[in-house]
Each structure stands twice: as structure tokens, then as C-alpha cells.
C-alpha positions as CSV (number, residue, x, y, z in Angstrom):
1,M,-17.6,-19.8,-2.0
2,K,-16.1,-20.9,-5.3
3,I,-13.4,-23.6,-5.2
4,V,-11.9,-22.3,-8.4
5,T,-11.6,-18.5,-8.6
6,L,-10.7,-16.7,-11.8
7,K,-9.0,-13.4,-11.3
8,S,-8.0,-11.0,-14.1
9,I,-5.4,-9.3,-11.9
10,F,-1.6,-9.2,-11.7
11,L,1.1,-9.4,-9.1
12,L,3.4,-6.7,-7.8
13,I,7.2,-7.0,-8.3
14,I,9.5,-7.0,-5.2
15,F,13.1,-6.6,-5.9
16,S,14.8,-6.4,-2.5
17,N,15.9,-9.4,-0.5
18,H,14.1,-8.3,2.7
19,I,10.5,-7.4,2.0
20,F,8.3,-5.8,4.7
21,A,5.5,-4.5,2.5
22,K,1.9,-5.1,3.6
23,D,-1.5,-5.2,2.0
24,F,-3.5,-2.1,1.2
25,D,-6.9,-3.6,1.8
26,D,-9.1,-0.8,0.5
27,L,-7.3,-0.5,-2.8
28,F,-10.5,0.0,-4.8
29,K,-12.0,2.5,-2.4
30,I,-11.4,6.2,-3.0
31,T,-12.2,9.2,-0.9
32,I,-11.9,12.7,-2.4
33,E,-13.1,16.1,-1.4
34,I,-16.1,17.3,-3.5
35,K,-15.2,20.6,-5.2
36,N,-17.5,23.1,-7.0
37,E,-18.7,20.4,-9.4
38,N,-21.5,18.0,-10.0
39,I,-21.4,14.5,-8.6
40,E,-20.5,12.9,-11.9
41,N,-17.4,15.0,-12.2
42,S,-16.4,14.0,-8.7
43,I,-16.9,10.3,-9.6
44,D,-14.7,10.9,-12.6
45,R,-11.9,12.4,-10.5
46,A,-12.2,9.5,-8.1
47,F,-11.9,7.0,-10.9
48,N,-8.8,8.8,-12.2
49,N,-7.3,8.6,-8.7
50,L,-8.0,4.9,-8.6
51,V,-6.1,4.4,-11.9
52,F,-3.2,6.5,-10.6
53,R,-3.1,4.4,-7.5
54,L,-3.0,1.2,-9.5
55,I,-0.3,2.2,-12.0
56,G,1.7,4.2,-9.5
57,Y,1.7,7.6,-11.2
58,E,-0.6,10.1,-12.8
59,D,-1.4,9.5,-16.5
60,L,-4.7,10.8,-17.9
61,E,-4.2,9.1,-21.2
62,K,-4.0,5.7,-19.5
63,A,-7.0,6.5,-17.5
64,K,-8.9,7.2,-20.7
65,M,-7.7,3.9,-22.2
66,I,-8.9,2.0,-19.2
67,K,-12.2,3.7,-19.2
68,G,-12.7,2.9,-22.9
69,N,-16.3,3.3,-23.9
70,F,-17.5,3.3,-20.3
71,D,-18.3,6.2,-18.0
72,S,-16.6,6.3,-14.7
73,K,-19.9,5.6,-12.9
74,D,-20.1,2.3,-14.8
75,F,-17.3,1.0,-12.7
76,L,-19.0,1.9,-9.4
77,I,-20.2,-0.6,-6.8
78,R,-21.5,2.1,-4.5
79,Y,-20.8,5.7,-3.4
80,A,-21.7,8.0,-0.6
81,V,-21.3,11.7,0.2
82,V,-20.2,12.4,3.7
83,R,-19.5,15.7,5.5
84,N,-16.5,16.3,7.7
85,N,-15.2,19.6,9.2
86,D,-17.7,21.5,7.0
87,R,-16.4,19.9,3.9
88,N,-18.2,17.3,1.6
89,F,-16.3,14.2,0.6
90,L,-17.1,11.5,-1.9
91,Q,-16.5,7.9,-0.9
92,A,-16.5,5.6,-3.9
93,S,-16.0,1.9,-4.2
94,F,-15.2,0.5,-7.7
95,E,-15.7,-2.9,-9.1
96,E,-12.4,-4.7,-9.0
97,D,-12.9,-7.3,-11.7
98,I,-14.2,-4.9,-14.3
99,V,-11.4,-2.4,-13.7
100,M,-8.7,-5.1,-13.9
101,D,-10.2,-6.5,-17.1
102,Q,-9.8,-3.1,-18.7
103,L,-6.2,-2.9,-17.5
104,I,-5.4,-6.3,-18.9
105,D,-7.2,-5.8,-22.2
106,N,-5.2,-2.6,-22.7
107,G,-1.9,-4.2,-21.7
108,I,-1.3,-1.7,-18.9
109,N,1.0,-2.9,-16.0
110,F,-0.1,-2.1,-12.5
111,I,0.6,-2.7,-8.8
112,G,-1.3,-5.1,-6.5
113,R,-2.5,-4.7,-3.0
114,N,0.9,-5.4,-1.5
115,R,2.5,-2.0,-1.0
116,P,5.8,-0.6,0.3
117,I,6.4,0.7,3.8
118,I,8.4,3.9,4.0
119,F,9.9,4.6,7.4
120,L,10.3,8.4,8.2
121,D,13.1,9.8,10.3
122,I,12.1,13.5,10.5
123,Q,13.8,15.7,13.0
124,I,12.6,19.2,13.9
125,D,14.6,22.0,15.5
126,N,12.2,24.8,16.1
127,G,14.8,27.0,17.8
128,F,13.1,26.9,21.2
129,D,12.9,23.3,22.3
130,K,15.4,20.5,22.2
131,P,15.4,18.9,18.7
132,F,13.0,16.0,18.4
133,K,11.8,13.4,16.0
134,I,8.2,13.2,14.8
135,E,6.6,10.0,16.2
136,S,3.5,8.1,15.6
137,I,1.4,10.1,18.1
138,P,-1.2,12.9,17.6
139,Y,0.2,16.4,17.4
140,E,-1.6,19.7,18.1
141,A,1.3,22.0,16.9
142,R,0.7,23.3,13.5
143,L,3.9,22.2,11.8
144,E,3.9,18.6,13.2
145,S,0.2,18.0,12.5
146,S,0.5,19.5,9.0
147,I,3.4,17.2,8.2
148,K,1.5,14.1,9.5
149,K,-1.5,15.2,7.4
150,I,0.7,15.4,4.2
151,F,1.7,11.8,4.6
152,D,-1.8,10.7,5.4
153,D,-2.9,12.4,2.1
154,I,-0.2,10.8,0.0
155,S,-0.8,7.4,1.6
156,E,-4.5,7.6,0.7
157,K,-3.8,8.9,-2.8
158,R,-1.0,6.6,-3.8
159,G,-1.8,3.5,-1.8
160,L,1.3,3.0,0.3
161,F,2.4,3.2,3.9
162,F,4.3,5.8,5.9
163,E,5.5,4.9,9.4
164,F,7.0,6.9,12.2
165,P,9.0,5.9,15.2
166,Q,7.1,4.6,18.2
167,N,9.6,5.4,21.0
168,T,6.9,6.9,23.3
169,I,4.7,3.8,22.9
170,N,5.2,0.5,24.8
171,I,6.2,-1.8,21.9
172,D,5.7,-5.5,22.2
173,N,8.5,-7.5,20.5
174,K,5.8,-9.5,18.7
175,N,4.4,-6.3,17.2
176,Y,4.5,-6.1,13.4
177,F,7.0,-3.3,13.4
178,F,9.4,-4.6,16.1
179,E,12.1,-6.9,14.8
180,N,14.7,-7.3,17.5
181,E,14.5,-5.8,21.0
182,N,18.3,-5.6,21.2
183,Y,18.6,-3.3,18.1
184,N,19.0,0.4,18.5
185,D,17.6,3.3,16.4
186,F,15.6,2.1,13.4
187,D,17.0,-1.4,13.1
188,Q,14.1,-2.5,15.3
189,Y,11.5,-1.5,12.6
190,K,10.5,-3.3,9.4
191,Y,10.4,-1.2,6.3
192,D,11.2,-1.2,2.6
193,Y,12.6,2.4,2.4
194,L,14.1,4.8,4.9
195,E,13.9,8.6,4.4
196,S,15.5,11.2,6.7
197,L,14.8,14.9,6.9
198,I,16.0,17.7,9.2
199,I,13.8,20.7,9.5
200,S,15.4,23.7,11.2
201,R,14.3,27.2,12.2
202,S,16.9,29.8,11.4
203,G,14.8,32.9,12.3
204,I,11.4,34.0,13.3
205,N,9.9,32.9,10.0
206,N,12.9,31.4,8.3
207,W,13.2,27.6,8.0
208,S,15.4,25.1,6.1
209,I,15.0,21.4,5.1
210,S,18.1,19.2,4.8
211,Y,17.5,16.1,2.7
212,K,20.4,13.9,1.6
213,D,23.1,16.4,0.4
214,Q,20.7,19.3,-0.3
215,I,19.5,22.1,1.9
216,S,16.5,24.2,0.9
217,F,15.5,27.5,2.6
218,F,12.0,28.9,3.2
219,E,10.5,32.1,4.5
220,N,7.5,30.5,6.2
221,I,6.1,27.2,7.4
222,D,3.9,26.9,4.3
223,G,7.1,26.7,2.2
224,V,8.3,23.9,4.3
225,T,5.1,21.9,4.1
226,G,4.8,22.6,0.4
227,R,8.3,21.3,-0.2
228,I,7.7,18.1,1.8
229,R,4.5,17.4,-0.1
230,S,6.1,17.9,-3.5
231,L,9.2,15.9,-2.5
232,F,7.2,12.8,-1.3
233,E,4.7,13.0,-4.1
234,N,7.6,12.5,-6.5
235,L,9.4,9.9,-4.3
236,S,6.2,7.9,-4.1
237,I,6.5,7.2,-7.9
238,D,9.9,5.7,-7.3
239,Y,8.7,3.6,-4.3
240,L,5.9,2.1,-6.3
241,N,7.9,1.7,-9.4
242,D,9.8,-1.1,-7.6
243,F,6.5,-2.9,-7.1
244,V,5.3,-2.9,-10.8
245,L,4.0,-6.1,-12.1
246,D,5.8,-8.7,-14.2
247,N,3.0,-10.0,-16.3
248,S,4.3,-13.4,-17.1
249,E,2.0,-16.4,-16.2
250,R,2.9,-19.8,-14.8
251,K,1.6,-22.8,-12.8
252,L,2.6,-23.4,-9.2
253,A,1.6,-25.8,-6.4
254,M,0.9,-24.7,-2.9
255,K,0.3,-26.7,0.3
256,V,-1.3,-25.0,3.3
257,A,-1.2,-26.6,6.7
258,K,-3.2,-25.9,10.0
259,V,-6.5,-25.9,8.2
260,S,-8.5,-27.8,10.9
261,S,-12.0,-26.5,10.6
262,A,-14.6,-25.2,8.2
263,E,-13.9,-21.7,9.5
264,H,-10.2,-22.1,8.7
265,L,-11.1,-23.3,5.2
266,D,-13.3,-20.2,4.7
267,N,-10.5,-18.0,5.9
268,L,-8.0,-19.7,3.6
269,L,-10.2,-19.3,0.5
270,D,-11.0,-15.7,1.4
271,A,-7.2,-15.0,1.6
272,L,-6.6,-16.7,-1.8
273,D,-9.5,-14.8,-3.4
274,K,-8.0,-11.5,-2.3
275,M,-4.5,-12.3,-3.5
276,I,-4.5,-10.5,-6.8
277,S,-1.4,-12.4,-7.9
278,I,-3.7,-15.5,-8.5
279,K,-5.5,-15.9,-11.8
280,E,-7.0,-19.3,-11.0
281,Y,-6.8,-21.9,-8.3
282,S,-8.3,-25.4,-7.5
283,I,-8.1,-27.8,-4.6
284,K,-6.2,-31.0,-5.4
285,S,-6.3,-32.8,-2.0
286,F,-7.3,-32.3,1.6
287,Q,-5.8,-34.5,4.3
288,Q,-4.5,-34.2,7.9
289,N,-5.3,-30.6,8.2
290,E,-3.4,-29.8,5.0
291,I,-4.8,-28.6,1.7
292,S,-3.0,-28.8,-1.7
293,F,-3.7,-26.3,-4.4
294,S,-2.9,-26.0,-8.0
295,L,-2.4,-22.3,-8.9
296,I,-2.1,-20.3,-12.1
297,I,-0.4,-17.1,-11.2
298,F,0.7,-13.9,-12.8
299,G,4.3,-13.0,-12.3
300,T,7.4,-15.1,-11.5
301,E,7.5,-17.8,-9.0
302,D,9.9,-15.8,-6.8
303,Q,7.5,-12.8,-6.9
304,F,4.6,-15.0,-5.7
305,K,6.7,-16.6,-2.9
306,K,7.5,-13.1,-1.7
307,S,3.9,-12.1,-1.8
308,V,3.1,-15.1,0.4
309,Q,6.0,-14.3,2.7
310,T,4.6,-10.8,3.5
311,H,0.9,-11.9,3.6
312,K,-0.7,-11.5,7.1
313,D,-2.6,-14.8,6.7
314,F,0.3,-17.1,5.9
315,S,3.6,-18.3,7.3
316,I,6.0,-19.9,4.8
317,E,7.4,-23.2,6.1
318,R,9.7,-24.1,3.2
319,T,9.8,-23.8,-0.6
320,A,11.0,-25.8,-3.6
321,T,10.9,-25.3,-7.3
322,G,7.3,-25.1,-8.3
323,L,6.0,-25.6,-4.7
324,I,5.3,-23.6,-1.6
325,H,4.7,-25.1,1.8
326,A,2.9,-22.6,4.1
327,S,0.7,-22.7,7.2
328,L,-2.5,-20.7,7.9
329,N,-2.3,-18.0,10.5
330,S,-5.6,-18.6,12.3
331,T,-6.9,-16.7,15.3
């Protein structure tokens, strides 16, 4: 394990005061369905999807710039072809450092692993049963399962998180999503964005979607699901735009407590290695279970503090100008 780790990667921007984003760990792993094409074309599509996930929107010109004189396969670590439900899928893992070097060299801003949580309040009135909200449980009904699949697909493609209510699940108040057991409705959940939809059946095959102040009408379920997919594909660009990197660079000190074993130290260094906000770090001192680091980071000091605040491996104790005091969350 290197004590000083160089990273050619940037940091996301978080503008809101209350941040509940979480890390998208498999940011550089892409899964796509293989169409009627050779494997190199599938790898090329997978690489383009990676670029779109990193910059937050589809832009083939930027994908070409990042690729430069390389082929998409030159960025691969490994790939595999798997079969599921009689369909073939490509699972491709790309080399993080090389991809990020290309982004930096071309001056292209991007989004890190820390990604927004979008909480979904979707009510369905099918005309037969009492209106209900879609929850985080498996569904067999065509409409509900299709809607869940749409959000799974967009989450995988864009690299963000969609969450549903868990009212039918026994929620522990220490659970990540539960904030205060005395709150009602959605105040008990942690999220960065809240979206509400009402889906209603007005006839045998007639449906409508109410979103904000607009109502759209459809003649079949496919129209409903198509509209939901299109709507949230576009909204995803807006969600991720709030997390685009500020590419300034600065020095910062960080002290991490509760590092009381070699295993804790390994966990700490692994966590720092994966924080793509950090360009470089070095250990300055180690005493009484506390390690002091000197960091060179991309982004503002406030942005970095917020990334530590939402990191699953750290708890912030206090901050001062140029300094973060945190403790390691060890199991």
C-alpha cells in the first residue's frame, strides 16, 4: 500500500446545505446488452456509456476527445460476456487512472463517485384497487415492475440512486435512510431530490400522469412507461449537473481518529485511495490512535468537507479553516 497516492481525478460539487448523496462504488464498471454487433462495437458502446456516466450527459464528441488516439478496448481492465433471460450482456471494467488522465488532459469536467439520491413518491390509481404508492419491494404486476425496471436502468446508466418508500419494511432508526422516527411521510428519509408522480387509469386502456402542474394522457401502459423513462432520463442530467466538479486545486490537512490497529490503517488508506477528490496525500504523524495527513485536493475546501461528511467510512468531528477532524468508522 502506498503512503502517498497520486490520483488524476476530480471532486464533485455539492451545492445544497443538507447532503445525503452516497458513493457509486462500481463507477467504472459498465453492463450493456450485446446487440447484433461484434464484441469490439459492444466495448465501444460500453466506453461511451462510461463517459456519459462520468460527465452526466450524452456527448459523443467528448467521448471521442477522451478516447483520443486510443481504441475503447485500450481502456479495459477486463470484460466478460454473460447470459441472462436468453440475452447476452457485456460486463466491462475500465482502467480508472487512464480514463481520468484523458479527461484531465482534455479539460473536461466530470462527476465523482459520490452521487445524488432521488426519492420517488409515485402513486398509482389503477381504477380497481385503493390508490397506493410504489415501495421498495418486488412487484409482479406489469406496470409496477416496469416502472421499477426503468429506474434500475437509469441508475445503472447514469450512476445515481433512486429510492422508494419502505413503509412495509421494519425500519431500524439507525438505518441509513431513516432520520427521525417521529417524522411523518417522507421527512424520515434522507435524499437530495424528491419527485412526485400520480399515475391514474381513466378507462380500460386510458391512463394519465400528473407531474408538477402538468397532466399527460396515454392510450396504453406503454405510453405511460415511455413517458416516465423519457422524463427521468432528462431529469437525471439536472440531478447530476449539481454535482459537476469545481476543478480548482488546494492543500488541506486532515486528522483521523480511532485508527487503533493495522487493519484500521489499511481500511483508512483504502478509503482515501478511493476518494477521487484527492490528488495526493502523505502521512505527517501517527500518535494516540490518530493519524494526521497532508492532502492536495481538487475542488474547494467546502466541497471536500461535504464529501467526507457523506462518506460511509468517516464521521466528521469538527472542522476549521484548512483542517478536518474526523474519525474512522470501523467494524
